[in-house]
SEGU-583169 format. One record per residue (C-alpha): residue in three letters; x, y, z negated; residue number from 1. Coordinates in Angstrom, 1 decimal, always signed. Each point is the difference from the previous one (the first is absolute). Layout:
% residues N
> zamar:xx:yy:zz:kemar
> ALA:X:Y:Z:NUM
...
% end
This chain:
% residues 292
> zamar:xx:yy:zz:kemar
> MET:-70.1:-2.7:-16.9:1
> PRO:-0.8:-3.7:+0.0:2
> LYS:-2.7:+0.6:-2.6:3
> LEU:-1.8:+2.6:+2.0:4
> HIS:+0.5:-2.1:+3.2:5
> ASP:-1.6:-3.0:-1.6:6
> LEU:-2.9:+2.0:-1.3:7
> LEU:-0.6:+1.6:+3.4:8
> CYS:+0.1:-3.4:+1.8:9
> LYS:-2.3:-1.7:-2.4:10
> HIS:-2.7:+2.7:+0.3:11
> LEU:+0.3:+0.3:+3.8:12
> LEU:-0.5:-3.8:+0.2:13
> ARG:-2.9:+0.0:-2.4:14
> GLU:-1.9:+2.7:+1.9:15
> ALA:+0.8:-1.5:+3.4:16
> LEU:-1.0:-3.6:-0.9:17
> ASP:-3.1:+0.9:-2.0:18
> PRO:-2.4:-0.3:+3.0:19
> ILE:+1.0:-3.6:+0.7:20
> GLY:+1.0:-1.4:-3.4:21
> THR:+0.0:+0.1:-3.8:22
> VAL:+3.3:+1.6:-0.9:23
> GLU:+1.8:-0.1:-3.4:24
> LEU:+3.1:+2.0:-0.9:25
> GLU:+2.4:-1.4:-2.5:26
> LYS:-1.9:-3.2:-0.2:27
> PRO:+1.0:-2.1:-3.1:28
> VAL:+1.2:-3.5:+0.9:29
> ALA:+1.6:-1.5:-3.0:30
> PRO:-0.8:+2.2:-3.1:31
> LEU:+2.6:-1.7:-2.2:32
> ASP:+2.7:+0.8:+2.6:33
> GLU:-1.3:+3.5:+0.9:34
> GLN:-0.2:-0.9:+3.6:35
> ARG:-1.9:+2.4:+2.2:36
> ILE:-0.7:+0.2:+3.8:37
> ASP:+0.3:+3.4:+1.6:38
> VAL:-3.0:-0.4:+2.3:39
> TYR:-2.3:-3.0:+0.1:40
> CYS:-2.9:-0.3:+2.4:41
> GLU:-2.8:-2.4:+0.8:42
> LEU:-1.9:+0.5:+3.2:43
> ARG:-3.8:+0.6:-0.2:44
> ALA:-2.3:-2.7:+1.4:45
> GLU:-1.1:+2.3:+2.8:46
> LEU:+2.4:+2.5:+1.6:47
> PRO:-0.6:+3.1:+2.1:48
> SER:+1.2:-0.3:+3.6:49
> ALA:+3.6:+1.0:+0.7:50
> GLU:-1.3:+2.8:+2.2:51
> ALA:-1.8:+1.5:-3.1:52
> LEU:+3.3:+0.2:-1.9:53
> PRO:+2.6:+1.1:+2.6:54
> HIS:+2.2:+1.6:-2.7:55
> LEU:+0.9:-3.4:-1.4:56
> GLY:+1.9:-0.9:+3.1:57
> LEU:+2.2:-3.1:-0.6:58
> VAL:-0.9:+0.0:-3.7:59
> ARG:-3.4:-1.5:+1.0:60
> ARG:+1.7:-2.8:+2.0:61
> MET:+2.3:-0.6:-3.0:62
> ALA:-3.0:-0.3:-2.3:63
> GLU:-1.6:-2.6:+2.2:64
> VAL:+3.0:-2.4:-0.1:65
> GLU:-1.3:-1.3:-3.4:66
> ARG:-3.1:+1.2:-1.8:67
> ARG:+1.9:+0.4:-3.2:68
> PHE:+3.3:+1.9:+0.2:69
> LEU:+2.6:+1.9:-2.0:70
> ILE:+1.9:+3.1:+1.3:71
> GLU:+3.2:+1.0:-1.6:72
> PRO:+1.4:+3.3:+1.4:73
> PHE:+3.7:+0.7:-0.8:74
> SER:+1.5:+3.4:-0.2:75
> ALA:+3.4:-1.5:+0.8:76
> THR:+1.0:-3.0:+2.1:77
> PRO:-0.7:-3.0:-2.3:78
> SER:+2.5:-2.7:-1.1:79
> VAL:-0.7:-3.7:-0.1:80
> GLU:-0.4:+0.2:-3.7:81
> SER:-2.8:+2.6:+0.4:82
> VAL:-1.9:-2.1:+2.5:83
> ASP:+0.5:-3.0:-2.3:84
> ASP:-1.8:+1.9:-2.7:85
> ASN:-2.8:+0.8:+2.3:86
> LEU:-0.3:-3.6:+1.1:87
> ARG:+0.0:-1.1:-3.6:88
> LYS:-3.0:+2.3:-0.7:89
> ARG:-1.8:-1.4:+3.1:90
> PHE:+0.5:-3.6:-1.1:91
> ASN:-1.4:+0.8:-3.5:92
> LEU:-2.9:+1.8:+1.6:93
> HIS:-0.7:-3.0:+2.2:94
> HIS:+0.2:-2.3:-3.0:95
> GLY:-2.7:+2.1:-1.8:96
> LEU:-2.2:+0.1:+3.1:97
> LYS:+0.1:-3.8:+0.3:98
> LYS:-0.9:-0.4:-3.6:99
> SER:-3.0:+2.3:+0.4:100
> ALA:-1.1:-1.8:+3.2:101
> LYS:-0.2:-3.3:-2.1:102
> GLY:+1.2:-2.3:+2.8:103
> SER:-1.3:+1.9:+3.0:104
> PRO:+2.7:+0.5:+2.7:105
> THR:+1.7:+3.3:-0.6:106
> SER:+2.5:+1.3:+2.6:107
> LYS:+3.1:+2.0:-1.1:108
> PRO:-0.4:+3.7:+0.1:109
> ALA:+2.2:+1.6:+2.6:110
> LEU:+2.9:+2.1:-1.3:111
> TRP:+0.9:+3.1:+2.1:112
> VAL:+3.3:+1.5:-0.9:113
> LEU:+0.4:+3.6:+1.4:114
> SER:+3.6:+0.9:+0.4:115
> PRO:+1.3:+3.4:+1.1:116
> GLY:+3.1:-1.4:+1.6:117
> ARG:+1.1:-3.4:+1.3:118
> PRO:+0.5:-2.4:-3.0:119
> GLU:+2.6:-2.3:+1.7:120
> GLU:+0.5:-2.3:-3.1:121
> VAL:-3.8:-0.4:-0.4:122
> LEU:-0.6:-0.8:+3.7:123
> ARG:+2.9:-2.5:+0.0:124
> GLY:-0.7:-1.5:-3.4:125
> TYR:-3.7:-0.5:+0.6:126
> ALA:+0.5:-1.1:+3.7:127
> ALA:-2.3:+2.8:+1.1:128
> MET:-0.4:+0.3:+3.8:129
> PRO:-1.6:+2.6:+2.3:130
> VAL:-3.6:-0.8:+0.6:131
> PRO:-1.1:-0.5:+3.6:132
> GLY:-3.0:+2.2:+0.9:133
> TRP:+0.8:+2.5:-2.7:134
> PRO:+1.9:+3.3:+0.4:135
> SER:+3.7:+0.3:-0.8:136
> GLY:+0.6:+0.1:-3.8:137
> PHE:-2.3:-2.9:-0.9:138
> TYR:+1.7:-3.1:-1.4:139
> CYS:-1.6:-3.2:-1.3:140
> CYS:+1.5:-2.6:-2.3:141
> PRO:-0.7:-3.7:+0.3:142
> PRO:-3.8:-0.7:-0.4:143
> GLU:+0.1:-1.5:-3.4:144
> LEU:+1.5:+3.1:-1.5:145
> ALA:-2.8:+2.3:+1.5:146
> VAL:+2.4:+2.9:-0.1:147
> TRP:+0.2:+2.8:+2.5:148
> VAL:+2.7:+2.7:+0.2:149
> VAL:-0.8:+3.3:+1.7:150
> VAL:+3.1:+2.1:+0.8:151
> LEU:-1.5:+3.5:+0.2:152
> ALA:+3.0:+1.5:+1.8:153
> GLU:-0.4:-2.5:+2.9:154
> LEU:-3.7:+0.7:+0.6:155
> PRO:-0.9:+1.7:+3.3:156
> ARG:-1.2:+3.6:-0.4:157
> THR:-3.5:-0.6:+1.1:158
> ALA:-3.5:+1.0:-1.3:159
> ASP:-0.6:-3.5:-1.5:160
> THR:+3.1:+0.2:-2.2:161
> ILE:-0.6:+3.5:-1.5:162
> LEU:-1.5:-1.4:-3.3:163
> LEU:+2.9:-2.4:-0.4:164
> ARG:+2.6:+2.7:+0.6:165
> LEU:-1.7:+2.2:-2.6:166
> LEU:+1.1:-2.6:-2.5:167
> GLY:+3.7:+0.5:+0.9:168
> PRO:+2.6:+2.4:-1.2:169
> THR:-0.6:+3.8:+0.0:170
> THR:+1.4:+0.7:+3.5:171
> MET:-2.1:-2.8:+1.5:172
> GLN:-3.1:+1.3:-1.8:173
> LEU:+0.5:+3.5:+1.4:174
> ASP:+0.5:-1.3:+3.5:175
> ALA:-3.2:-2.1:-0.3:176
> LEU:-2.0:+3.0:-1.3:177
> ARG:+1.2:+2.2:+2.8:178
> GLU:-0.9:-2.7:+2.6:179
> LEU:-3.5:-0.1:-1.6:180
> ASP:-0.2:+3.8:+0.4:181
> ALA:+0.7:-0.3:+3.7:182
> GLN:-2.6:-2.6:+0.7:183
> PRO:-3.5:+1.0:+1.3:184
> MET:-2.4:-1.8:-2.4:185
> THR:-3.8:-0.5:+0.0:186
> GLU:-2.0:+0.7:-3.2:187
> ALA:-0.1:-3.7:-0.6:188
> GLN:+3.8:-0.2:+0.0:189
> ARG:+0.5:+3.2:-2.0:190
> GLN:-2.3:-0.6:-2.9:191
> PRO:+1.9:-3.0:-1.5:192
> TRP:+3.2:+2.0:+0.1:193
> ILE:-1.7:+2.8:-1.9:194
> ASP:-1.2:-2.4:-2.7:195
> ILE:+3.4:-1.7:-0.3:196
> LEU:+2.1:+3.2:-0.1:197
> ALA:-2.5:+1.6:-2.4:198
> ASP:+0.7:-2.7:-2.5:199
> VAL:+3.7:+0.3:+0.5:200
> ARG:-0.1:+3.8:-0.2:201
> TYR:-1.5:-0.1:-3.5:202
> LEU:+2.3:-2.8:-1.1:203
> LEU:+3.0:+2.1:+1.1:204
> ASP:-1.2:+3.1:-1.8:205
> GLU:+0.8:-1.9:-3.2:206
> ALA:+3.6:-0.8:+1.0:207
> GLN:+2.6:+1.6:-2.3:208
> GLU:+3.5:+1.0:+0.7:209
> ALA:-0.2:-0.9:+3.7:210
> THR:+3.2:+0.1:+2.1:211
> PRO:+0.2:+2.3:+3.0:212
> GLU:-0.7:-3.0:+2.3:213
> GLU:-3.1:-0.9:-2.0:214
> GLN:-1.1:+3.6:+0.0:215
> THR:+0.2:+0.0:+3.8:216
> ILE:-2.1:-3.1:+0.4:217
> MET:-2.6:+1.2:-2.5:218
> THR:-0.3:+3.3:+1.8:219
> GLU:-0.4:-1.8:+3.4:220
> LEU:-2.7:-2.3:-1.5:221
> ARG:-1.9:+2.9:-1.5:222
> GLN:+0.2:+2.0:+3.2:223
> ARG:-1.2:-2.9:+2.1:224
> TRP:-3.0:-0.6:-2.3:225
> GLU:-0.9:+3.7:+0.1:226
> ARG:+0.3:+0.1:+3.9:227
> GLU:-2.1:-3.1:+0.4:228
> LYS:-2.7:+1.2:-2.3:229
> ALA:-0.2:+3.4:+1.7:230
> GLU:-0.1:-1.6:+3.5:231
> LEU:-2.7:-2.4:-1.0:232
> ARG:-2.1:+2.8:-1.6:233
> ALA:+0.4:+2.1:+3.1:234
> GLU:-1.1:-2.9:+2.3:235
> GLY:-3.0:-0.5:-2.2:236
> ASN:-0.9:+3.7:+0.2:237
> THR:+0.3:+0.1:+3.8:238
> GLU:-2.1:-3.1:+0.3:239
> GLY:-2.7:+1.5:-2.1:240
> THR:+0.0:+3.2:+2.1:241
> ALA:-0.2:-2.0:+3.2:242
> LYS:-3.0:-1.9:-1.2:243
> ALA:-1.7:+3.2:-1.1:244
> ILE:+0.4:+1.5:+3.5:245
> LEU:-1.7:-3.1:+1.6:246
> THR:-2.8:+0.1:-2.7:247
> VAL:-0.7:+3.7:+0.8:248
> LEU:-0.1:-0.6:+3.7:249
> LEU:-2.4:-3.0:-0.3:250
> ALA:-2.2:+1.9:-2.5:251
> ARG:-0.3:+2.8:+2.6:252
> GLY:-1.2:-2.6:+2.6:253
> PHE:+3.1:+0.0:+2.2:254
> GLN:+1.1:-3.0:+1.9:255
> VAL:+3.6:-0.8:-1.0:256
> SER:+2.0:-2.0:+2.7:257
> ASP:+2.5:-2.7:-0.9:258
> GLY:+2.8:+2.3:+1.3:259
> ILE:-1.0:+2.9:-2.3:260
> ARG:-0.5:-2.4:-3.0:261
> GLN:+3.4:-1.5:+0.5:262
> ARG:+1.6:+3.4:+0.4:263
> VAL:-1.6:+1.3:-3.2:264
> LEU:+0.8:-3.1:-2.1:265
> GLY:+3.6:-0.2:+1.4:266
> CYS:+0.9:+3.6:-0.8:267
> LYS:+2.3:+0.3:-3.1:268
> ASP:+0.5:+3.8:+0.0:269
> PRO:-2.0:+1.5:-2.9:270
> SER:-0.2:+3.5:+1.6:271
> THR:-1.3:-1.3:+3.3:272
> LEU:-2.7:-2.1:-1.8:273
> GLU:-1.1:+3.0:-2.1:274
> ARG:-0.3:+2.1:+3.1:275
> TRP:-2.1:-2.7:+1.7:276
> LEU:-2.2:-0.4:-3.1:277
> ALA:-0.8:+3.7:+0.1:278
> ARG:-0.8:-0.2:+3.7:279
> ALA:-2.3:-3.0:-0.5:280
> ALA:-2.5:+2.1:-1.9:281
> THR:-0.5:+2.5:+2.9:282
> ALA:+1.3:-1.7:+3.2:283
> GLY:-2.4:-0.6:+2.9:284
> SER:+1.3:-3.6:+0.6:285
> ALA:+2.4:-2.5:-1.4:286
> THR:+2.4:+0.7:+2.8:287
> GLU:+0.2:+3.7:-0.9:288
> VAL:+1.1:-1.0:-3.6:289
> VAL:+3.2:-1.6:+1.2:290
> ALA:+0.7:+2.4:+2.9:291
> ALA:+3.4:+1.7:-0.2:292
% end
């Protein structure tokens, strides 16, 4: 299960972070030592507004702590030794960045450790403390370490933590997906999730010998992707029909009031719109088209 979990997390993060940064998976750090970083990201020079990428939630805020950062998602609560290994990779990466910069100031990339449960030894050993102004579950180590620990089990169940909780264990992923299902979303919010889940859907199609738990999460991910795609397609169809109604009315020389325009464009029922479109060709006025 850890292998599939790691693969899922890496691809979710790559797709989610792509609009704001250059993302590398399994980034080599020290070739002679076979060191690789799970997810490495450098922010782009110009970023879309936070409002344009609502699906990122707190991940956007995390990314802006430091323009270069590493994310290491764990399938099980990590030990101090595991975090030591991550920190060693980060130090080696920083050393390479400083050499490439040839004397220019180069800040340490932030290291984000994503832990399913509370890693008591890590929090104590690295002197990590809760961060004022951040939700529960966020811990920061002393500044010179530039290490953050996110305890996924302690995150509030809010819309801005859904992406993070999709990086947790199977039960947490399923809860997050079902919360996503229950949320009303605009087209701007839905499209990124379609793109992200489409990538993961094809990735999981290649998984072999999945456990029952893994099969469950794969089924949920596929179903979510199919629902989102169908809903977005339906919305696009209704929008096109609504515009066609208004075009026919204007072509026939009718005055279309703001009230009727808003009613037509706001209607999401395909059968109602088809009925109105048929009426628009023969009705004596715009009001007659939308009459009950």
